[in-house]
N, C-alpha and C positions, 0 to 999 in steps of 0.2 A: 595474706593469702598468696600462695604460690601460683604464678601464671601458668596456664595450661595451653598448649598449642591448639590452634583452631583446626589445623590439619597437618599431616606429615607426608613426606615423599621419601621413598627408599630407592637408592640406586646401588650399583655394584659395590661402592666403597663408603658411602655415607648415608646417614639418616638426616633429613632436613626437617626441622620443626618450624612451623610458621605461627608467629604470635601477632595478633591484631595490634597494630600501632596507631590506628585512627584516634586522633584527639589526645595522644600521649606525647610527652617530651621524649623524643627518640633517644637522645643521649642518656637520660636518666633511666629509661626503660631498658636500654641495652646494658647499662651498668648493672641493673638489678638482675637481668637474665644471666649475665656473665658470672655473678656471684652464686646463682642457684645452679646453673649448668656449667660448672667449672671445667668440665671435660670437653668443652666444645673445641672444634678445630678452626671454625670460621664463623663470623657473624656479619650479616649485611642487611641492608634494607632493600626489599623487593616489592614490586607492584604486580599483583595478579588480579585479573578481572576488575581492574580499576580501584582496588583497595590496597593500602599500604600495610606491609608486614615486616616484622623483624624476623629474618631467617637465621636459625641457629643450626649449624652443621656439626654433626658428631660422627667421627670415623667409626665404621662398623668393625668391631674387633674380631669378628669371625672371618673376615677376608684378609 
């Protein structure tokens, strides 16, 4: 099953997709996301509201 982001953020240059990382092996999960979302420009682990997420940034091609 393809992981779906829990929520997204848009800014002037990027779209950031947040994937729930709780209870997952971060390295394996990040590798899986990198294979699915191969067009990403940056990937990092972020904490929002006390929960851990893998954030995948994709450059907005319209800007």
